[in-house]
N, C-alpha and C positions, 0 to 999 in steps of 0.2 A: 254255355260250355266253352272250353278252350278249343281253339283250332289246332291244327298240326303245328303251326309256328309257336303258339303259346305253350304247347306241350314240350317242344324242343327247348324253349327258353327256361321253363321250369326245371327240366332235366339238367340243363347246363348249370343253372344256379345250384341245384342240389349237388351236382358233382363238385362244383367249386367249394361249397360249404363243407362237403365231406372231405375234400382234399385239405382244406384249411384245418378242419378238426383233426385229421390224421397227422398233419405236420405238427400241430400243437401237442398232440398225444405222444408222438415220437420224441419231440423235443423234451417234453416233461420226463419221459422214460429215460432218455439219455442223460439228462441232468441228475435224475435220481441214481442212476447207475454210477455216474461219475462221483457223486457225493458218497455213495457206498464204497467205492474203491478208495477214495481219499481217507475215509474213516478206517477202512481195513488197513491201510498203510500206517495210520497212526497207531492202531492197535498192535501192529507188528513191531513198530518202533518201540512201543511201550514194553512189549514182551521181551525184546532184545535187551532193553535197559534193565528190566527186572532180572533177566538171566545174568547180566553182567554184575548187578548188585549182589545176586545170590553167590556168584563165584567169589566175589571180593569178601563177602561175609563168611563164606566157607573157609577162605584162607585165613581170615582173622580168627575164626573159631579154632582152626587148627593150631595157629600160633598160641592162642590162649591155652589150649589143651596141652601143648608142649611145655609151656611155661608152668602150668599146673603140675604136670608130671615131674618136671625138674624140681619144683618146690616140694613135692611129696618126697622125692629122693633126698633133698636137703633136710627135710624134717626128720626123715629116718636116720640120717647121719647125726643130726642134732640130738635125737632121742638116744642114740647110742652113747653119746657122752653126756654126762650130767651138766657139764658147764654150758653146753649149747642148747639146753632145753628152752630157755627163755627166748633166745634168738629164733629158734625154730617156730615157736608159737607166733612170734611177730611176723615171720615170713608167711605163715599160713594165713594170717589175717590179711596181709597185703595181697596175697594171691586170691583169696576169696573176694576181696573188694574189687580187684582187677577183673575177675571173672564175672561178677555181678554187673559191673559197668559194661562189659562187652555184651552180655546177654541183653541188657536194657537197650543198647544200640541196635542189636539184631532185631529185637521185638519192635522197636520204633520204626525201623526201616521196613520190615514186613507189613506192619500195620498201614504205613503210608502207601505201600505198593498195592495192598488189598483195596484201599479206598479208591485209588486211581483206577484200578481194574473195574470196580463196581460202577464208577462214573462212566467209563467207556461203554460198559454193557447197556446202561440206561440210554446213552446216545444212539447205540446201534438199534434199539427198539424203535426209535423215531424213524430211522432209515427204513426199517422193515415196514412200518405203517405207510410210508410214502410209496414203497414198492407195491404194496397191496392196492393202494389207490390207483396206481398206474395200471396194474393188472386188471382192475375192475373197469377202468376206462377202455382198455384195449378189448376186453370181452364185450362191452356194450357196443363198441364200434363194429366188431366182427358180427354181432347179432344184427345190427342195423344193416350192414352190408348184405348179409344173407337174406334178410326180409326184403330188401330192395331188389335183389336179384330175383327172388321168388315173385315179387309183384310185377317185375318187368317181363318175366317169363309167362305169366298168366295173361298179360295184355297182348 
């Protein structure tokens, strides 16, 4: 059996190992939290960029709608006179082409933004898994500490 000195040495080693494990666990937790904060900052930047793009696209759509409205007025005036009928049809065709082009740009931009957002969500899931592992390690350490205290109280 171990003498009193042996017991003290084992207790000291156990405390040193526990302290080392705790330092590693805390370091891992802090790194995971830092990584999570960095990713959240990236997501926020992305959201701001998407919002900026949406405002720009909204302004473009407003301009297109105003152009369309003006074209419709021009068509109405052209229809009022028989000589302007052919010219009005040409203007409508140009306006429709311009509107279609603008809608295609808007759709392309929104599609790209949705893909970027989906990729960031997938990255955030990896961070969540790391945080869960850190929580599991902390729980195991706390359980070990509780059992150690219970064992020392019974001695």
